[in-house]
N, C-alpha and C positions, 0 to 999 in steps of 0.2 A: 605532307604539308601542302596546302593549296597555294598555287603560284599567284603572285600579284598580277593584276591586269589593270588596264585603264578604265574598266567598267565598274570597279569597286573602290570604295574609299580607302585611302592609305593614311588617314588621320582620324581622330575621334569625331563623332557626330553628335548632334543634339536632335532628339526626336521632337518635332514641332507640335504645338497645339495640345499639350498634355494637361489634363485636368489636375487641380490641386486635390490631393487625397490625404493631406496632413491629418484629417480627422481620424485616420486609421491608427494613429500613434497609440502605443500601449505603454502604460506606466511600468517601470522596471521593478522587479522584485527586490527585496532587501538582500544585500550581500550575505554570504554565509561565512566569509572570512574577514580578516581585518584589513583596513587600509594600510598600505597602498595596493592591496590585491595582487600579491606576488605568489607564484608557485614555482618552486625549484624543481628542475627536471630530475635532480639527484634524489628527490623524494620518491619518484616513481621508477627511475632507472638508476640505481646506485653506481653502477660501473660505467660512468660516462667519461669519455676521454676528453682531455683538455687540448688535444691536438686535432681531432676530427670528429664531427658529428654529421650524421646522415638521417634524413627524415623524408616522409612522403606528405604531399598536400593534395587535397581534392575538395571540390565544392559541389553542391546541388546534386547529391547522390540519390535523394529520395525519388521514388517512381511509383506511379499508381497504375498506369495502363500497361506498361511493359517492364516488369521488374528484371528481365533478363539483362538489360543494359547495366544496371547498378551491380548486379551479381558478377558480371564479367569483369567490371573494373575492380571490384573487391578481390576476385580470384587472381587477377593479374598482379595486383599489388602484393598479395600473399606469395605468389610465385617468385616475384622479384626478391622478396625477403629470403625465401628458402634457397634460391639459387645464387645468392650473393657470393662473389669470388673470395671474399675474406670476411672475417668477423667485423672489421672496421667499416665494411661497405654495407652491412645490414642496417636497414632503417631502425632507428631507436623508437620512433613514434609516428603516428599519423596526426597531422593537423588539419581539421575539417573547417572549411571556409563558410559553412552555413547552408541552411536548407537541407537538414538531415532527413526531414519528412515533409510530405505534401498532403493536402493543401493547407492544413492547419496543424497546430502543434499538440493534438490529443495524444495521450499515452497509448491508446489502442493502435496508433499508426506505427509505433516504433518497432514492433516485432517484425513485420513484413518488410519494412523499409530500412531497418538498421541492424537489429540484433541478429536476425537470421542470415542476411548476406555477409555480415562481418563476424559471424560466430567463430571463425578460425583465424581471425587476424591476430598475429602473435605478439603485438606490442601495444602500449597504451594509446588511446585515442583522445586527443584534446579537440576542443571545438569552440568556435564562436557561433552564435545563433543567427540564422537568416530570417528574412521576413516571414516565411511560412512557418518556421519553428515558433515564431513570436506571436503569430496571429491566433485568434480564438474563433472556434466554430460555434456560432450562436445557436445552432441547431443540434449541438451535441446532447445526447441523452444524459451524459454525466457532466454537470457544470464544472468548469475549471477556470483558473486564472492564467493569464499569459505567462508562458515559460514554465509552468508547473512541471510538465514532463521533462523538458530540457534540463531543468535544475536537478531533478532526481537522477538523471543519467550522467550529467557532466559536472554539476555544481553542488554536490552534497557535502555536508560538514565532515562526514566520515565515510570511508569506503564500505559499501554494503551491496548485497545482491539487489538489483533493481526488481521490484515486485512484478513488473509487467514485461520482464525479459523472457518469461515462459521457460522453455526447456534449455535455453542457452545459459542461464545462470550468470548473466553479465554483471560484473561488479562496477559500481558507480565510480566516476572520477571525482576529484576533490578541488576543482577550480574554485577560487574564492569569490568569484563574482561573474556577472555576465560580461563585464569588460575587465580585463586582467592582463598580467604580463607573465609569460613563461620565461623564467631565468635559466639560462644554460651557460656552460663555460665559455662558449664562443659567440653567443648572440642573446640579445634581449628581443623576445618575440611579443609584440604588443598587440593584443586582441581587442578590437572595438566592437561595440554593439550599435548597429545603425537602424534598428527597429523595423516597422512594418511598411510605411509608405514607399511607393515605387522608387523614389530617388533618395530615401533615407532621411532620418532626423537624428541629430546628436544633441542630448541635453546639455545645458550649461554646466551641470555638476560633472558630467562625464568629460566635457571639454577641459575643465579645470584640472581634473585628474590626468588627462592626456598631456597637458602642458608640462606638468611636473614629471611625468614619465619620459617625455622627450628630453628634458633637461638632465635628468638622471642618466638616461641611456647615452646621451651625448658626452657626458663626463667620462664614460667608460670606453669610448671609441678612441683609437682603432683596435683596442684589444678585443672588443666585442662588436659584432654587426648589429645594426638596428633594423629590425624587420617589422613592418606594420601589416596587420591583417584586418580587413574590413569587408563586410559582406557586399554592400552595394558598391559596384565598380565606379570609381571616379571617371575613368576614361574608357569609352567603348565605341566601337563602330558598328554595332549590331542593329538589326532591324526591330528587335522587340523592346529594348530599353533605351539604347543610346547612352550617352554619358550622363553622370549625375553632377549637375552644377553645384548642388548643395554639398556634396562630398568633396568636390574640388575646392570650394570656398573654405570648408571646414579645415581640410588638411593644409592648404596653402597659407591661411592666416595663422595657423598654429606654427608652421615652419618659420614664418616671418617673425612671429612674436618671440620664439625661443632661439632663433638663429641656428636651429638644428634640423637638418633634413635626414630622412631615413636613407638606408642603402637600397631598400627595395620595398615595394608595396604589393601585397597579394589581395585579390578579391574573388568573389564568386558572382552570384545573382544572374549574370548573363550566361546562357548555356552554350558556351564554346570556349576555345582557348585563344587568347590574344596577348601579345607582348608589345607594349609600348615603351618608348624611351623618351624621357623628358630631359632636355638640356637647360639647366638654370643659368642665370647671368654670371654666376661665379665659375662656370665651366663644369660643375658637377652634373653627371648624368645619372638619373634614377629610373630604373625599370618599374613600370606599372603593369602587373600581370593579372589577367583574368583567367581563372581556372574553374569555371562552373560547368564543366562537361562530365561530371562524375556519375551520371546515371539517369537523370530525368529524360524521358523519352523524346521530348521535343528539343532539338538543337536550334540555335539562332544563327542565321546567316549574316555575313557582313553586308552592309547596305551598299546598294548600287549608287553611283554618282548621279544617275538620272532620276532617282527616286525623290520626288518633291516633298515627301514627308520628313526629310532630314536635311540638315545643313551642317557644314563644318566651319562656318564663318563665325568664329568667336575668338576674342582676344585670349581667353584662357587656354586655347589650343596652340598658342604660339610655342614653337620649338618642341611640340609633342608629335611623335611619328610612330605609326604602326610598323613594327619591325617584322612581325611574323604572326600567323594565325592558323588555326584549324577549326573550321566551322561545320564539318560534316561527319566527325567521328568523336566518340566519347574517349576520355582519357584522364591522366593524372600526372602529377609532378613528382620528381625525385630531386631533393635539394641536399647539397653537401657544403659544409663550411670547414675549411681546413687551413692549418698553419703550414705555409710553405716558404722556406727561406726568409723567415722573420716577417712574412706578410700573411695577412688573413685573406683567403680567397673564398668567395661565395660562388658556387656554380649550380646550375639547374638544368634538368632535362625534362622535356615533356614527351610522354608516351601516349600514343593513341591506339585504339583497338579496332581492328576490322571485325565486325560481328560474326558470330559463328555461322557457318554454312554447313548444314547437315551435321555430321558427326566430327568434322574436321575443324579444329580450333587453330587458327593462325596466330602466330606470336604478335605481341605488341610492336609497334613501330616507333623508333626514336624520331620524332617530328621536329623538335627544336631543342637547341641547347644554347646556354649563355654563361658568361663568367664575368665577375667583377672583383676588383681589389678594394678591400675595405680601407678607407683613408680617414 
């Protein structure tokens, strides 16, 4: 883990003078399932404990110029699964935070950037779509609509072999919509779709659904944690994107309207690892975690305080602090939710990978860990 210095920001930043690219917004495809777009984990993993669940998370795994990075991350996650100390410690699934493929969402991108590197992953893979998954290549020889390929892989009405998975024979997942909730015994995992523009756009229809999901999930706490997954990072201190004011406004107005705050928020989009903590006026602390270091070859550094392209002067950053980060190595998260002494504890570990040198493969490093009590 990179040490904090006085030369880099320890708060979120805004990247100044950014053009409006809202014209890149793509209309969402029709849902394949019924409202309110729930999928039960027990439909995919029948033997789920109501005492402990473990899963992995990763974002921005696609890679064009250097596929070795995404392959190493996938291999390390598989190793972690195979070397788990007990059956209860084996990850039940992988939750992908978006940008499965680059730079557009054509079906032909999926074999090299997803099916092949994840051919041996031993558990189900769930996903929200990133901006690159959603975007359309206007120069594609085979015309297609936004999210056509993503839907065939992750959002099909019935499980089947994906026709463009080639020799891997990957079976599709059955997520009911591009925004949806994974229902588990110990958590409601709400997946949002933030579209193509650089800082994200959420439709009014999706917002109305999200309001109802927050209310429902809030009624089940503290028996279940509330986890929000959204591709575009609300808070970031990186030099490529910076924070998304649009996503901050979307989330915070929904929290205020419902009176329900999540226990944790996960994002991708930014190609590094960052863990922020936001302290609300009622004393609740919510981690906002960026985990977009899953394989894309270009990693994003934390902005320097003397870089005039960025500012941290914004009221929305009040009481938001960067707690830890890793901006120079790829990696992934392992999340556990467990009942301990009548309390529900959510804990996380971030593992980073030193890239292979010659024939010697160094093990992943535990670079950050955190824990919170669900209240």
